C-alpha angles and dihedrals in degrees: 000000000000127000090246094057092046092051091045094051091046091051091048092048092048093049092049093049095045094040091066091056093050094061099042095076099057122099123222116256092238091067094055093047093059097065102013092242136086100233100061096225125122115244116271094235093052099106125174119258121257115272108256097193114113120249116246116256118234090256091053091047091053092047091050091047091053092048093050092047091051092051091048092050091050092050098043097076092048092049092048091050092049093050091047091051090049092049092048091051091050094053113083116225120256093249092053094048093049092049092048094048111035093171092064093081 
């Protein structure tokens, strides 16, 4: 190998290795177009607007509380039955467990 080929291959290797680092710090142009800035953060002084929805009156709150309690009470027995059915299906019967594990006797 000549000195010229060694220097050429070293220069090529260096440019390939350093060229990858040069492109990793750039941001795509679609990111900057979204907010009009290059740092992708919303401005500090951009505060949300006040909520214009009315606050519930105490009577409305009590009515809603009663409705939610009634719905919860209607759903509780069905949920308990479903979890009991699932637990019963997950337990193997005594005959199956004894047949599967003969040393347990």
